[in-house]
C-alpha positions in Angstrom: -19.4 -18.1 8.1 -17.8 -15.2 6.4 -15.0 -13.2 8.0 -14.3 -9.5 8.5 -11.3 -7.9 6.9 -9.9 -4.4 7.4 -9.1 -2.0 4.5 -7.7 1.3 5.9 -8.2 4.3 3.7 -6.3 6.9 5.7 -3.9 7.5 2.8 -6.7 8.1 0.4 -9.8 9.3 2.2 -8.0 10.6 5.2 -5.7 12.9 3.3 -8.7 14.3 1.4 -9.8 15.9 4.6 -10.1 19.7 4.1 -7.1 21.6 5.6 -5.1 18.5 6.4 -2.6 16.3 4.6 0.5 14.1 5.0 3.9 14.1 3.4 4.9 11.2 1.2 7.2 9.9 4.0 4.4 10.2 6.5 2.0 8.2 4.3 4.7 5.6 4.0 5.0 5.4 7.7 1.3 4.9 8.0 1.5 2.0 5.6 4.4 0.5 7.7 2.4 0.8 10.9 -0.8 -0.7 9.3 1.3 -3.6 8.1 2.7 -4.2 11.6 -0.8 -4.0 13.0 -2.1 -6.7 10.7 -4.5 -4.6 8.6 -5.3 -6.5 5.4 -5.1 -3.7 2.9 -4.2 0.0 2.6 -5.8 2.2 0.0 -2.5 4.0 -0.4 -3.2 6.7 -2.9 -4.1 7.9 -6.3 -2.2 6.3 -9.2 -3.5 8.9 -11.7 -2.2 11.9 -9.6 1.2 12.9 -10.8 2.7 14.0 -7.4 1.6 10.6 -6.0 3.3 8.4 -8.6 6.8 8.3 -7.1 5.5 7.7 -3.6 3.3 4.8 -4.9 6.2 3.3 -6.8 8.5 3.6 -3.8 5.9 1.8 -1.6 5.5 -1.0 -4.2 9.3 -1.3 -4.1 9.0 -1.9 -0.4 6.5 -4.7 -1.1 9.1 -6.3 -3.4 11.7 -6.0 -0.7 9.5 -7.7 1.8 9.2 -4.6 4.0 5.5 -4.1 3.3 4.1 -7.6 3.5 1.6 -9.1 3.9 -0.4 -5.9 3.5 -1.9 -5.2 0.1 -1.6 -1.8 -1.4 -4.6 -0.6 -3.4 -4.9 2.4 -5.6 -8.1 4.4 -6.1 -9.2 5.6 -9.5 -12.4 6.8 -11.2 -14.2 4.0 -13.1 -13.2 5.1 -16.5 -11.0 3.4 -19.1 -8.7 6.4 -19.5 -8.1 6.6 -15.7 -7.4 2.8 -15.5 -4.9 3.0 -18.4 -3.3 6.1 -16.9 -2.9 4.3 -13.6 -0.9 1.4 -15.1 1.1 3.8 -17.3 2.1 5.9 -14.3 2.5 3.1 -11.8 3.2 0.0 -13.8 3.7 -2.3 -10.8 0.3 -1.6 -9.2 -1.7 -4.8 -8.7 -4.8 -3.8 -6.8 -7.4 -1.2 -7.8 -10.6 0.3 -6.5 -12.8 1.8 -9.3 -15.2 4.4 -8.2 -18.4 5.6 -9.8 -21.6 7.4 -8.4 -24.8 5.3 -8.5 -27.5 7.3 -6.8 -30.2 9.3 -8.6 -29.0 12.4 -6.7 -25.4 12.0 -8.0 -26.4 10.9 -11.5 -28.6 14.0 -11.9 -26.7 16.4 -9.6 -23.1 15.6 -10.8 -23.6 14.4 -14.3 -26.3 17.0 -15.0 -28.4 14.7 -17.2 -25.4 13.5 -19.4 -25.6 10.0 -18.0 -28.3 7.4 -17.5 -28.2 4.4 -15.2 -27.3 2.2 -18.2 -24.4 4.5 -18.9 -23.2 4.1 -15.3 -23.2 0.3 -15.6 -21.5 0.4 -19.0 -18.7 2.8 -17.8 -18.1 0.5 -14.8 -18.0 -2.7 -16.9 -15.5 -1.2 -19.4 -13.3 0.0 -16.5 -13.3 -3.4 -14.9 -12.4 -5.1 -18.1 -9.6 -2.6 -18.8 -8.2 -3.1 -15.3 -8.2 -6.8 -15.7 -6.7 -6.5 -19.1 -3.9 -4.3 -17.7 -3.0 -7.0 -15.2 -4.9 -6.1 -12.0 -4.8 -8.9 -9.6 -7.8 -7.7 -7.6 -10.5 -5.2 -8.4 -13.0 -3.5 -6.1 -15.9 -1.6 -7.6 -17.0 1.4 -5.6 -20.7 2.4 -5.6 -20.5 6.0 -4.4 -23.6 7.2 -2.5 -24.8 3.6 -2.3 -26.9 4.4 0.7 -29.1 6.7 -1.4 -29.2 4.3 -4.3 -32.2 2.0 -4.9 -31.4 -1.6 -4.0 -32.6 -2.9 -7.3 -30.0 -0.8 -9.2 -27.3 -1.7 -6.7 -27.9 -5.3 -7.4 -27.9 -4.7 -11.1 -24.6 -2.8 -10.8 -23.1 -5.5 -8.5 -24.1 -8.3 -10.8 -22.6 -6.6 -13.8 -19.4 -6.0 -11.8 -19.2 -9.6 -10.8 -19.9 -11.0 -14.3 -17.1 -8.9 -15.7 -14.3 -9.8 -13.3 -14.7 -7.6 -10.1 -13.7 -9.2 -6.8 -15.6 -6.9 -4.4 -18.3 -4.3 -4.3 -17.8 -1.2 -2.1 -21.0 0.0 -0.5 -20.4 3.7 0.2 -22.4 5.5 2.8 -20.9 8.6 1.3 -22.9 11.1 3.4 -23.2 9.1 6.6 -26.9 8.7 5.8 -27.4 5.1 6.9 -28.2 3.8 10.4 -27.3 0.3 11.7 -30.8 -1.0 10.8 -31.0 0.3 7.2 -27.4 -0.7 6.3 -27.9 -4.2 7.7 -31.0 -4.7 5.5 -29.5 -3.3 2.4 -26.1 -5.0 2.4 -27.5 -8.4 3.4 -29.7 -8.3 0.4 -26.8 -7.0 -1.8 -24.4 -9.7 -0.6 -27.0 -12.5 -1.1 -28.1 -11.3 -4.5 -24.7 -10.5 -6.0 -22.6 -13.2 -4.5 -19.5 -11.1 -3.9 -17.7 -9.8 -0.8 -18.9 -6.4 0.2 -16.9 -3.4 1.5 -18.5 -1.1 4.0 -17.3 2.5 3.6 -19.1 4.6 6.3 -18.8 8.3 7.1 -19.6 9.8 10.4 -21.9 12.7 9.6 -24.5 11.4 12.0 -22.0 9.9 14.4 -22.7 6.3 13.4 -19.8 5.3 11.2 -18.4 2.6 13.5 -21.9 1.3 14.4 -22.9 1.2 10.7 -19.7 -0.6 9.8 -20.3 -3.3 12.4 -24.0 -3.7 11.5 -23.0 -3.7 7.8 -20.4 -6.4 8.4 -23.0 -8.5 10.2 -25.4 -8.0 7.3 -22.8 -9.0 4.7 -21.9 -12.2 6.5 -25.5 -13.1 7.1 -25.9 -12.6 3.4 -23.2 -15.3 2.8 -20.1 -13.2 2.0 -16.9 -11.9 3.5 -17.1 -8.3 4.8 -14.4 -5.7 4.3 -14.6 -2.6 6.6 -13.0 0.6 5.5 -11.4 2.6 8.3 -9.1 5.5 8.9 -6.7 6.1 11.8 -8.3 8.2 14.5 -11.4 8.4 12.3 -9.8 11.3 10.3 -11.7 11.8 7.0 -13.9 14.2 5.0 -16.3 16.3 6.9 -17.1 14.5 10.2 -14.7 11.7 9.4 -14.8 7.9 8.7 -15.0 4.8 10.9 -12.1 4.8 13.3 -9.7 1.9 12.8 -9.2 1.1 16.5 -12.9 1.6 17.5 -13.9 -0.8 14.7 -11.4 -3.5 15.9 -12.5 -3.1 19.5 -16.2 -3.3 18.5 -15.6 -6.5 16.5 -13.4 -8.2 19.2 -14.8 -6.8 22.5 -18.5 -6.0 22.0 -21.1 -8.3 23.6 -21.0 -11.7 21.9 -20.2 -10.3 18.5 -16.9 -12.1 17.9 -18.5 -15.5 18.5 -20.2 -15.3 15.1 -18.5 -12.5 13.3 -14.7 -12.5 13.7 -11.7 -11.0 11.9 -10.3 -13.0 9.1 -6.7 -12.3 10.1 -5.0 -11.6 13.4 -4.5 -8.0 14.5 -1.7 -6.7 16.6 -3.5 -4.4 19.0 -0.3 -3.4 20.7 0.4 -1.1 17.6 -2.7 1.0 18.3 -1.1 3.6 20.6 1.9 4.2 18.4 -0.2 4.4 15.2 -2.7 6.8 16.8 0.0 9.1 18.2 1.9 9.2 14.9 -1.2 10.0 12.9 -2.2 12.7 15.4 1.3 14.3 15.1 1.5 14.0 11.3 -1.9 15.4 10.7 -1.6 18.0 13.4 -4.9 16.9 14.9 -5.0 16.1 18.7 -6.6 12.8 19.8 -9.9 13.6 21.5 -9.8 13.1 25.2 -12.6 10.6 25.0 -11.4 8.7 21.9 -11.9 4.9 22.4 -8.7 3.2 23.5 -6.3 6.0 22.9 -7.9 9.1 24.3 -6.3 10.6 27.4 -9.3 9.6 29.5 -9.9 6.2 28.0 -8.4 4.6 31.2 -8.8 7.5 33.6 -10.9 7.1 36.7 -11.9 10.0 39.1 -15.2 8.9 40.7 -14.5 7.3 44.1 -16.7 4.3 43.3 -15.0 3.7 39.9 -11.4 4.2 41.3 -12.1 1.8 44.2 -13.6 -0.7 41.8 -10.8 -0.6 39.2 -8.1 -0.8 41.8 -9.7 -4.0 43.1 -10.2 -5.5 39.7 -9.7 -3.5 36.4 -12.4 -5.6 34.8 -14.9 -3.8 37.0 -14.7 -0.7 35.0 -12.5 -1.4 31.9 -13.6 -3.6 29.0 -10.0 -4.1 27.9 -6.6 -3.5 29.3 -4.5 -0.5 28.2 -1.5 -2.8 27.8 -3.3 -4.6 25.0 -3.1 -1.3 23.0 0.6 -0.7 23.6 -0.1 1.9 26.3 1.5 2.2 29.7 5.1 3.4 29.1 5.8 6.8 30.6 6.2 9.7 28.1 9.4 11.6 28.6 9.8 15.3 27.8 13.3 16.7 27.5 13.7 19.7 29.8 17.4 20.2 29.5 19.7 20.3 26.5 18.1 19.0 23.4 19.7 18.4 20.0 17.4 18.3 17.0 18.1 17.5 13.4 16.0 19.4 10.9 16.2 21.2 7.5 19.2 23.3 8.7 20.9 20.6 10.8 24.6 19.6 10.6 26.4 16.3 10.6 27.5 16.4 14.2 24.0 17.0 15.5 22.6 14.4 13.1 25.1 11.7 14.3 24.2 12.6 17.9 20.5 12.2 17.3 20.9 8.8 15.6 23.2 7.6 18.4 20.5 8.6 20.9 17.9 6.7 19.0 19.7 3.6 17.9 22.7 3.4 20.1 26.2 4.3 19.0 27.1 0.7 18.1 24.1 0.5 15.7 25.0 3.6 13.7 27.7 3.2 11.1 28.4 5.1 7.9 30.9 3.9 5.2 32.1 7.4 4.7 31.5 11.0 5.6 29.9 11.4 2.1 27.3 8.7 3.0 26.5 10.4 6.3 26.1 13.7 4.5 23.8 12.1 1.9 21.5 10.7 4.5 21.5 14.0 6.4 20.5 15.7 3.2 17.5 13.3 2.9 16.5 14.1 6.5 16.7 17.8 5.7 14.4 17.4 2.7 12.0 15.3 4.7 11.8 18.1 7.3 11.2 20.6 4.5 8.3 18.6 3.2 6.7 17.8 6.5 7.5 21.2 8.1 7.9 19.6 11.5 10.6 17.5 13.2 10.8 13.9 12.2 9.9 11.2 14.7 12.3 8.4 15.5 10.8 5.9 13.2 11.0 8.3 10.3 14.7 8.8 10.9 15.2 5.1 11.2 13.4 4.6 7.9 15.7 7.1 6.1 18.8 5.5 7.7 17.7 2.0 6.7 16.2 2.7 3.2 17.9 5.8 1.8 17.2 4.9 -1.8 13.5 4.6 -1.1 13.6 7.8 0.9 15.1 9.6 -2.1 12.2 8.5 -4.3 9.7 9.6 -1.7 11.2 13.0 -1.4 11.7 13.7 -5.1 8.9 15.8 -6.7 9.0 16.8 -10.3 6.4 19.4 -11.0 5.0 19.2 -14.5 7.4 16.5 -15.5 5.1 14.0 -17.0 
């Protein structure tokens, strides 16, 4: 039987959400949390976008240092030879790419305005795959945008051409959330069986079925004889109505009725990171976690009905499918109501030392000189300027532990390319 793997696309699709965004340090923290959680891969950005290049290089340096392992970091580019070549020119150490191209009649006619035929789409994709392999890509995914509105015969033709020219996976994109669990199962099971490659499921939530479609799609891919890769975002944040929520997908795979007996994750997941990751993403994006969000919503483990309260007090399994402690929840949240020293873009060295001592303990904080302390404080100031909000403890720890990487993340060079 095939397995299910997770590719989180928060740092690519999530940050494309209208009116939202993340700083480069915040994107790095997302990658660190995903790695600790056991997510197989992060689509960490756009290697052809100039303001992303230093961030991407810094995260690949963290891979070399062993800080971001075993997670794979994958870049997203359009499936054109110039974009592929630009990706390797701007981010030479990149090893994993996803090449994206529209495949539906709607997109071919509506986006390309008659300038492309289906044969041109296949040709562009093949040339891009060959270019990526020639540049040294270790893994290549081919992205069929708007796959759910693409005829199955053309999807199979597209997938076979990708396979025969060196692609490792096909990404089936339900770009508009058009599928339902029954249609996606039928389509991707045929696609997997016919193409003989692992299939990614990239589902949007326009009709409220992103998680259900991802699970049904994964079953279809495995029944078709291949491994399934589910694309997720943290808290479901994504374009329009969002993407498949990372935690909800994991819970559905591991906790839903009988599913995990035949369709299980290919690598272990540390669910105890769920609460920390969801809270950080909520804070960084500035988007509150919905009260009814699976696992991490304020009411996910709240019981008011007398019958429910009585039942859960007698045995939590009466009214809870999983325990809050599994998700890293349960510790009280403290709010400072007295004196509070913050460190920000206008902070000084005394306040900075105090905050670090509070976080790490006085014995754990040491600087070789006042100059070193001042340099790290300056990085913290710049990080606050970029994020326009106070840094969380883990961000301060990161800057303290990896000041050289932080310097790269915080350095922007407009028009310097």
